[in-house]
N, C-alpha and C positions, 0 to 999 in steps of 0.2 A: 507515589505523582505518574501524572499524567506527561505521556511522550508525542508529540507530532512526529511520523516517520510521511516524510516528503519526498517522493520518490520522483525522477523525469524518466520515459521512453526514450530509447534511440530510437531512430526516424526507423519507418515504417515495420512499427514494432508487433501490426497486431496478428500475424501467423504466429507468432513466439508467445503472446498473450494468451490465445485461444489454447494452444498444447500445455503451455501449463497455469491454465486457470483453475482445473480442480485440483491442485496440488496446493492452490495460491487459498483459493478458498478455504481448503480443509481447516488450515492454520489459523484466517478469521475465524472461524465459526468455534475453533477449539477457545479462542480468545473470549468471543461473544459465551461462551456456552458456562465459562470461569468468572463470566461477569465481569471483564476487563476493558473490552471492547467499548469506546464510549461513537466510535464513527468509523467508515470506511469505505472508498467508492474509489474510482478514476476519474478523470480528467478530461471529458470528450476534445478531441481535439479541433471540434467545431460546436459554434451552438447549438447545438443539440443531443435531446435525452439521448437519442440513438445515431449515433455517428455513422453507422455503415461502415463502409471499406475507409474512410480518414482514418478512421480507429482512435486512441488515447495518447494520451501527453506525459502522462503521469498518473500519479495514486497518492491518493493523503489516506493513512490510519493517524487515528487518534485511540491511542489505549492505554492501562494503568500495566507502569513492570516498578517492578523494587528500585531501578536504579537504571541511570543514563547508560551502563554498558549494559545491563541486561537486554533493553530497548535496542542498539546498535545489532548485539549478539541477534535477534532476533529477526531485524531488517537483512541483518547481512546473508542469514540463513533462508530468507524469501526466496523460493523458487522462481519468482519471476528475475531474479539475480541469478541464479543459475542457469537459467534459460535463456540469458542476454536480454533480457526485453529493459533492464532499468539500464541507462547510463550514469546516473547519477541518485543518489539517496544522503539523505541528509535526516538526523536525527536529532533532536532539542526538547528539552522540560518546556510542558504546555499548561498554561494556568486555565481550568475552566472556569469562567464568571458567569455567562449565562448561556442557556436558557440555567 
Protein backbone atom coordinates (compact mmCIF):
# COMPACT_ATOMS: atom_id res chain seq x y z
CA UNK A 1 0.00 0.00 0.00
CA UNK A 2 1.04 3.60 -0.47
CA UNK A 3 1.71 5.94 2.45
CA UNK A 4 2.06 9.71 2.65
CA UNK A 5 4.82 10.99 4.90
CA UNK A 6 4.07 14.63 5.62
CA UNK A 7 6.76 16.51 7.52
CA UNK A 8 6.93 20.01 8.99
CA UNK A 9 10.28 21.71 9.55
CA UNK A 10 11.44 23.50 12.66
CA UNK A 11 12.05 27.23 12.22
CA UNK A 12 15.26 28.14 10.42
CA UNK A 13 15.94 24.57 9.28
CA UNK A 14 17.91 25.37 6.12
CA UNK A 15 21.43 24.78 7.51
CA UNK A 16 20.39 21.50 9.10
CA UNK A 17 18.66 20.45 5.89
CA UNK A 18 21.71 21.13 3.79
CA UNK A 19 23.98 19.18 6.14
CA UNK A 20 21.71 16.09 6.23
CA UNK A 21 20.54 16.27 2.60
CA UNK A 22 22.98 13.74 1.06
CA UNK A 23 21.92 11.01 3.51
CA UNK A 24 18.25 11.97 3.17
CA UNK A 25 18.44 11.76 -0.64
CA UNK A 26 20.28 8.43 -0.53
CA UNK A 27 17.33 6.85 1.30
CA UNK A 28 14.87 8.30 -1.21
CA UNK A 29 17.00 7.08 -4.10
CA UNK A 30 16.99 3.59 -2.58
CA UNK A 31 13.17 3.65 -2.51
CA UNK A 32 13.18 4.85 -6.11
CA UNK A 33 15.58 2.12 -7.19
CA UNK A 34 13.30 -0.46 -5.53
CA UNK A 35 10.34 0.92 -7.52
CA UNK A 36 8.51 2.03 -4.36
CA UNK A 37 8.79 5.83 -4.56
CA UNK A 38 5.84 7.68 -6.09
CA UNK A 39 7.02 11.22 -5.38
CA UNK A 40 9.13 13.19 -2.95
CA UNK A 41 10.04 16.81 -2.42
CA UNK A 42 10.15 19.77 -0.10
CA UNK A 43 7.63 22.54 0.48
CA UNK A 44 9.36 25.89 -0.24
CA UNK A 45 8.78 28.41 2.55
CA UNK A 46 7.86 31.02 -0.07
CA UNK A 47 6.03 30.85 -3.40
CA UNK A 48 9.12 29.97 -5.43
CA UNK A 49 10.80 26.89 -6.92
CA UNK A 50 14.07 28.26 -5.55
CA UNK A 51 13.34 29.82 -2.15
CA UNK A 52 16.99 30.65 -1.42
CA UNK A 53 17.60 31.64 2.20
CA UNK A 54 13.86 31.39 2.96
CA UNK A 55 14.36 27.63 2.92
CA UNK A 56 11.62 25.08 3.28
CA UNK A 57 8.68 24.50 5.58
CA UNK A 58 8.47 20.73 5.28
CA UNK A 59 8.43 17.77 2.91
CA UNK A 60 6.15 15.22 1.31
CA UNK A 61 7.04 11.63 0.43
CA UNK A 62 4.59 9.17 -1.08
CA UNK A 63 5.94 5.64 -1.25
CA UNK A 64 4.95 2.01 -1.05
CA UNK A 65 5.50 0.05 2.16
CA UNK A 66 4.21 -3.29 3.43
CA UNK A 67 2.41 -1.70 6.37
CA UNK A 68 1.79 1.52 8.24
CA UNK A 69 4.28 0.33 10.84
CA UNK A 70 6.97 -0.12 8.17
CA UNK A 71 6.26 3.33 6.73
CA UNK A 72 6.43 4.87 10.22
CA UNK A 73 9.70 3.09 10.99
CA UNK A 74 11.18 4.34 7.71
CA UNK A 75 10.05 7.90 8.48
CA UNK A 76 11.39 7.73 12.03
CA UNK A 77 14.87 6.83 10.71
CA UNK A 78 15.05 9.78 8.30
CA UNK A 79 18.32 11.72 8.58
CA UNK A 80 16.27 14.91 8.77
CA UNK A 81 14.71 13.61 12.02
CA UNK A 82 18.13 12.80 13.42
CA UNK A 83 19.48 16.24 12.37
CA UNK A 84 16.55 18.07 13.98
CA UNK A 85 15.11 19.37 10.70
CA UNK A 86 11.59 18.10 11.32
CA UNK A 87 9.37 19.31 14.13
CA UNK A 88 6.51 16.98 13.21
CA UNK A 89 5.99 13.99 10.92
CA UNK A 90 2.64 12.42 10.03
CA UNK A 91 2.45 9.06 8.28
CA UNK A 92 -0.87 7.88 6.88
CA UNK A 93 -2.23 5.57 4.20
CA UNK A 94 -2.58 7.10 0.74
CA UNK A 95 -4.82 5.88 -2.08
CA UNK A 96 -3.57 6.98 -5.49
CA UNK A 97 -6.50 7.74 -7.80
CA UNK A 98 -4.96 9.93 -10.54
CA UNK A 99 -3.04 9.93 -12.77
